[in-house]
C-alpha positions in Angstrom: -17.5 -16.2 5.4 -16.2 -14.3 8.2 -13.3 -11.7 8.6 -9.7 -13.8 8.9 -6.7 -12.0 9.5 -3.1 -13.3 8.8 -0.2 -11.3 9.4 2.6 -11.7 7.0 6.4 -11.8 7.4 6.8 -8.0 7.5 5.6 -7.3 11.0 2.2 -5.5 10.7 1.2 -6.2 7.4 -2.1 -8.2 7.2 -3.9 -10.0 4.5 -7.7 -10.1 5.4 -10.5 -12.5 4.4 -13.4 -10.1 4.2 -17.1 -11.0 5.5 -18.9 -12.4 2.5 -22.3 -13.8 1.9 -23.8 -15.1 -1.3 -27.3 -16.4 -2.5 -29.3 -16.4 -5.6 -29.5 -12.8 -5.5 -26.1 -12.1 -5.7 -23.5 -11.2 -3.1 -22.6 -8.8 0.1 -18.9 -8.0 1.1 -18.0 -6.2 4.1 -14.5 -5.0 4.0 -14.3 -3.0 7.5 -15.7 -3.3 10.9 -13.9 -1.2 13.5 -14.2 -3.4 16.8 -13.5 -6.6 14.6 -10.1 -4.8 13.4 -9.3 -3.7 16.6 -9.8 -7.0 18.5 -7.6 -8.4 15.4 -4.7 -6.1 16.7 -5.4 -3.7 13.8 -6.5 0.0 15.3 -7.7 1.9 12.1 -9.5 5.2 12.2 -11.1 6.0 8.7 -10.1 9.3 7.2 -10.7 9.0 3.5 -12.4 6.4 1.4 -11.6 6.6 -2.5 -11.0 4.2 -5.6 -9.4 4.1 -8.7 -10.1 2.0 -12.1 -7.2 0.8 -14.0 -6.5 -1.0 -17.5 -4.8 -4.4 -17.7 -0.8 -3.7 -17.4 -1.0 -0.6 -15.4 1.1 -0.2 -12.5 0.5 2.3 -9.7 3.2 3.5 -7.2 4.9 2.7 -5.1 3.3 5.4 -3.1 3.3 7.0 0.4 3.3 10.1 2.3 6.6 11.2 3.6 5.3 13.2 6.8 2.3 11.6 8.8 2.1 8.5 6.6 -1.1 7.0 6.1 -2.3 3.3 7.0 -4.3 1.9 4.1 -6.7 -0.9 3.7 -6.9 -1.9 -0.1 -9.4 -4.1 -1.5 -10.4 -4.8 -5.1 -14.3 -4.5 -5.9 -14.1 -5.4 -9.5 -11.3 -7.3 -11.6 -7.7 -8.2 -10.5 -4.8 -7.2 -9.3 -1.2 -8.1 -7.7 -0.7 -5.8 -4.7 2.7 -4.8 -3.4 4.0 -3.2 0.1 7.6 -2.6 0.6 8.8 -1.9 4.0 10.6 1.9 4.3 11.1 1.6 8.2 14.8 2.4 8.3 15.3 0.7 11.4 13.3 -2.5 10.3 15.2 -5.6 10.1 12.9 -6.0 7.0 13.8 -2.7 5.6 13.1 -2.6 1.9 11.8 -6.0 1.8 8.4 -6.4 -0.1 5.5 -8.7 -0.6 2.8 -9.1 -3.0 -0.5 -10.6 -2.7 -3.2 -11.2 -5.5 -6.4 -9.3 -4.6 -9.5 -9.8 -6.8 -13.5 -9.6 -6.8 -13.4 -13.3 -6.3 -11.2 -13.8 -3.4 -12.3 -11.0 -1.2 -9.0 -10.3 0.6 -7.9 -7.1 1.4 -4.4 -5.9 2.2 -3.7 -3.7 5.5 -0.5 -1.6 4.7 0.6 -0.2 8.0 2.3 3.2 8.4 5.9 3.2 7.1 5.3 1.0 4.3 4.9 2.1 0.2 2.2 0.6 -1.5 1.9 -0.1 -5.3 -0.3 -2.4 -7.5 -0.3 -4.1 -11.0 -3.6 -4.5 -12.7 -4.1 -8.3 -13.7 -7.5 -7.6 -15.7 -9.0 -4.6 -17.7 -11.0 -1.9 -15.6 -9.8 -3.1 -12.2 -11.6 -1.1 -9.5 -9.6 -0.6 -6.1 -11.0 0.6 -3.0 -8.6 2.5 -0.8 -9.6 3.1 2.8 -7.0 5.2 4.6 -6.1 6.1 8.3 -4.5 9.4 8.6 -4.9 13.0 7.0 -4.0 13.2 3.5 -1.1 15.7 2.7 -0.8 16.6 -0.9 2.7 18.0 -0.4 4.3 15.1 1.4 2.7 12.7 -1.0 5.2 10.9 -2.8 6.9 7.4 -3.8 9.5 5.3 -5.0 9.9 4.0 -8.6 8.1 0.7 -9.0 11.7 -0.7 -10.7 13.8 0.1 -8.3 17.0 -1.9 -8.6 17.6 -2.1 -4.9 14.1 -3.4 -4.0 14.0 -6.0 -7.0 10.2 -6.5 -7.1 9.4 -9.4 -9.5 6.5 -8.0 -11.1 4.4 -10.8 -13.1 4.8 -9.1 -16.4 7.4 -7.9 -18.6 7.9 -4.4 -17.2 8.6 -3.2 -20.8 4.8 -3.6 -21.2 3.7 -1.6 -18.1 1.6 1.3 -18.2 2.3 4.1 -15.9 1.9 7.7 -15.2 4.8 10.5 -16.1 4.5 11.0 -12.3 5.0 7.7 -11.2 8.0 7.1 -14.1 9.4 10.2 -12.4 9.6 9.1 -8.6 12.7 8.9 -6.8 14.7 5.7 -6.1 15.3 4.1 -2.6 18.9 5.7 -2.4 17.3 9.0 -3.0 14.7 8.0 -0.2 17.7 7.0 2.4 19.7 10.2 1.3 16.5 12.4 2.2 16.2 10.8 5.4 19.8 11.4 6.3 19.6 15.1 5.5 16.3 15.5 7.3 18.0 13.7 10.5 20.9 15.9 10.1 18.7 19.1 10.0 16.8 18.2 13.3 20.2 17.4 15.1 21.6 20.6 14.1 18.2 22.5 15.0 18.6 20.8 18.7 22.6 21.5 18.6 21.8 25.2 18.0 18.9 25.6 20.2 16.4 26.3 17.2 
């Protein structure tokens, strides 16, 4: 199966069918090839690669990097997850809208998350292994997020969220309203610097 790219209703977000081949020995999956992605309209420069493993009902996110955000290519190499992106581009016509897609080791799909989006997922199986490939330098100081059950985003997670397993860090993430407030403060600070000749 060759690469196939489908842009979703949130501009710049793609679901990608990875290259996959199998025979009596097993299977082979290719998740990324620079020139093929570029020809599909995704200019992706790989900076870092990492993976996470999650038990069933674990929710991670919604994560993003506040300054110099990263773009992400997210794939599942074992198990199954429900993957979610949220548009945080303040001037976007789809601001705060979200899309969820099921990714699994069987369907060989990847989610391309462009800059300006928050990302999170729900593990639908035990020992789900997620592969992250990121474009842009990681900055621990500005690595943050928005709480997964934010009332203004209203993500329809496919479990009772009282059963969700989350880290203390993720449970303490700010709300979308906090995010908007911090952005307004930052804009006012920049304008003040310009006004005062700083």
